[in-house]
VEXZADO-835560 format. One line per field, with one value per residue: y, z, x of N, C-alpha, C in turn. Coordinates in pm, whole numbers. Last residue first. Layout:
BEGIN
nv: Y|...
nw: Z|...
nu: X|...
cav: Y|...
caw: Z|...
cau: X|...
cv: Y|...
cw: Z|...
cu: X|...
***
This chain:
BEGIN
nv: 14175|13901|13771|13455|13187|13061|12939|13092|13053|12740|12702|12481|12301|12108|11874|11759|11581|11634|11514|11472|11212|10980|10706|10369|10037|9744|9408|9139|8802|8516|8190|7938|7827|7868|7822|7687|7767|8044|8220|8427|8438|8485|8214|7946|7639|7471|7487|7408|7575|7640|7901|8234|8498|8533|8413|8590|8907|9086|9004|8684|8430|8176|8006|8172|8350|8577|8542|8272|8096|7844|7569|7461|7326|7128|6981|7060|6905|7028|6991|7034|7172|7082|7175|7187|7441|7571|7841|8072|8239|8576|8844|9158|9441|9695|10009|10285|10521|10762|10987|10911|10837|10672|10448|10324|10095|9929|9698|9515|9331|9106
nw: 7620|7405|7079|6975|6899|6580|6346|6140|6162|6317|6579|6616|6737|6649|6753|6646|6643|6574|6518|6618|6725|6493|6564|6476|6399|6525|6447|6656|6695|6903|7016|6946|6715|6609|6280|6068|5837|5820|5935|6073|6433|6704|6824|6584|6515|6567|6545|6317|6170|6111|6136|6114|6194|6079|5912|5697|5874|6049|6323|6389|6492|6580|6895|7212|7415|7451|7757|7922|7986|7734|7511|7268|6949|6781|6905|7214|7442|7694|8004|8018|7980|7786|7552|7646|7684|7718|7807|7710|7425|7383|7162|7134|6937|6837|6674|6457|6435|6663|6784|7124|7364|7489|7610|7626|7775|7759|7895|7818|7962|7884
nu: -22770|-22729|-22715|-22848|-22610|-22521|-22587|-22493|-22214|-22133|-21900|-21619|-21337|-21061|-20827|-20505|-20208|-19885|-19560|-19309|-19283|-19445|-19644|-19559|-19659|-19543|-19509|-19503|-19374|-19422|-19399|-19459|-19332|-19009|-18881|-18777|-18904|-18853|-18585|-18468|-18396|-18441|-18254|-18195|-18366|-18586|-18864|-18999|-19291|-19551|-19624|-19507|-19509|-19186|-19009|-18979|-19027|-19145|-18927|-18825|-18889|-18647|-18664|-18693|-18654|-18815|-18978|-19095|-19293|-19355|-19401|-19228|-19331|-19431|-19634|-19767|-19985|-20212|-20387|-20741|-20975|-21140|-21032|-20679|-20421|-20091|-19868|-19753|-19667|-19597|-19540|-19385|-19389|-19177|-19238|-19145|-19012|-18875|-18655|-18558|-18666|-18961|-19194|-19518|-19724|-20026|-20243|-20518|-20779|-21034
cav: 14262|13974|13835|13602|13240|13138|12867|13081|13182|12818|12704|12615|12310|12244|11894|11837|11586|11660|11520|11596|11323|11049|10843|10476|10168|9846|9540|9223|8948|8583|8325|7988|7906|7806|7911|7659|7623|7996|8101|8461|8409|8598|8324|8036|7732|7416|7546|7304|7558|7503|7806|8096|8433|8605|8343|8467|8812|9112|9076|8810|8549|8253|8020|8081|8229|8590|8612|8347|8238|7887|7691|7434|7435|7212|6908|7105|6920|6963|7038|6944|7228|7037|7229|7152|7337|7542|7710|8007|8143|8447|8765|9013|9376|9553|9931|10162|10503|10625|10976|10939|10968|10678|10561|10337|10225|9942|9834|9519|9463|9124
caw: 7709|7500|7188|6973|6970|6697|6467|6152|6197|6197|6534|6603|6718|6675|6708|6735|6592|6680|6469|6546|6814|6545|6514|6573|6352|6552|6425|6577|6701|6776|7036|7068|6701|6714|6377|6199|5867|5857|5858|5978|6293|6612|6858|6692|6490|6577|6661|6416|6197|6081|6234|6070|6171|6143|6038|5676|5798|5905|6268|6338|6547|6486|6760|7109|7415|7387|7630|7900|8006|7862|7576|7411|7040|6733|6849|7076|7394|7565|7929|8031|8071|7922|7592|7558|7736|7632|7832|7825|7479|7424|7238|7128|7050|6820|6790|6490|6348|6612|6695|6983|7353|7401|7642|7545|7795|7699|7905|7800|7932|7919
cau: -22693|-22812|-22644|-22851|-22726|-22482|-22619|-22638|-22273|-22159|-22038|-21675|-21481|-21108|-20963|-20590|-20344|-19982|-19698|-19332|-19318|-19326|-19642|-19578|-19617|-19644|-19452|-19593|-19364|-19444|-19346|-19522|-19455|-19090|-18944|-18717|-18902|-18987|-18620|-18572|-18365|-18441|-18344|-18158|-18255|-18451|-18797|-18967|-19148|-19507|-19680|-19492|-19638|-19296|-19039|-19055|-18946|-19156|-19043|-18773|-18952|-18728|-18609|-18745|-18572|-18685|-18976|-18971|-19321|-19300|-19452|-19224|-19296|-19323|-19519|-19754|-19847|-20184|-20269|-20626|-20876|-21169|-21162|-20789|-20510|-20207|-19932|-19690|-19764|-19539|-19637|-19370|-19455|-19211|-19195|-19216|-19127|-18887|-18770|-18529|-18605|-18844|-19109|-19398|-19659|-19893|-20193|-20374|-20725|-20896
cv: 14274|14057|13910|13658|13393|13192|12944|13008|13172|12946|12786|12602|12455|12248|12036|11855|11661|11675|11540|11613|11455|11169|10912|10611|10275|9979|9644|9362|9015|8735|8398|8128|7949|7890|7830|7749|7591|7850|8044|8342|8434|8566|8437|8150|7824|7515|7508|7357|7456|7481|7663|8002|8291|8541|8412|8392|8687|9022|9102|8884|8680|8382|8098|8111|8129|8467|8617|8409|8325|8035|7717|7559|7386|7334|6999|7043|6961|6992|6960|6997|7141|7090|7190|7209|7306|7428|7694|7871|8067|8359|8628|8946|9226|9502|9787|10099|10376|10614|10835|10931|11008|10822|10558|10461|10227|10083|9837|9665|9454|9265
cw: 7840|7588|7276|7096|6963|6767|6595|6279|6217|6238|6407|6552|6704|6644|6745|6671|6692|6618|6587|6499|6743|6630|6575|6504|6456|6500|6439|6568|6622|6792|6903|7105|6830|6728|6482|6310|6005|5902|5907|5899|6205|6469|6757|6709|6607|6556|6676|6538|6307|6104|6211|6177|6114|6099|6118|5806|5772|5821|6118|6271|6503|6547|6672|6973|7308|7390|7577|7762|7989|7876|7710|7482|7184|6821|6808|7021|7248|7524|7799|7950|8094|8025|7735|7614|7633|7694|7737|7857|7590|7479|7264|7216|7033|6949|6763|6618|6378|6527|6637|6903|7208|7393|7549|7589|7715|7722|7852|7804|7923|7877
cu: -22760|-22723|-22744|-22780|-22727|-22606|-22583|-22680|-22424|-22232|-22049|-21818|-21522|-21257|-21005|-20727|-20430|-20120|-19792|-19475|-19348|-19367|-19521|-19578|-19649|-19592|-19563|-19530|-19477|-19437|-19358|-19472|-19524|-19216|-19022|-18774|-18846|-18985|-18753|-18624|-18487|-18408|-18329|-18260|-18233|-18337|-18652|-18891|-19124|-19359|-19634|-19547|-19626|-19428|-19151|-19088|-19031|-19066|-19032|-18889|-18893|-18779|-18705|-18685|-18613|-18598|-18833|-18973|-19197|-19329|-19384|-19270|-19296|-19295|-19404|-19626|-19849|-20040|-20252|-20508|-20754|-21069|-21199|-20920|-20617|-20288|-20048|-19749|-19695|-19652|-19576|-19475|-19439|-19272|-19236|-19160|-19205|-19013|-18770|-18659|-18580|-18795|-18989|-19323|-19531|-19843|-20051|-20332|-20574|-20855
***
């Protein structure tokens, strides 16, 4: 699987949030399965919990009963999860410079 991410921004930012959403689940035989504490769908942003870097981030035992973006692990719906991605600010530019050591330079010919 290939995932292509394009980020566009005008201000200097230090991080972005990537949200993952589980839209369906199947067993080893391809049969649909039901999760007791989530309702899988393909709508990003409609699930309880999921506040990045909070107790609801990466929680798998919540019951999905509170509101979107809350921080309570016990009420997080586990089919939607954020990941905080650190970004390099536009003021930083990494460059590579190559050069040969003097002893490796070829002899000059005219």
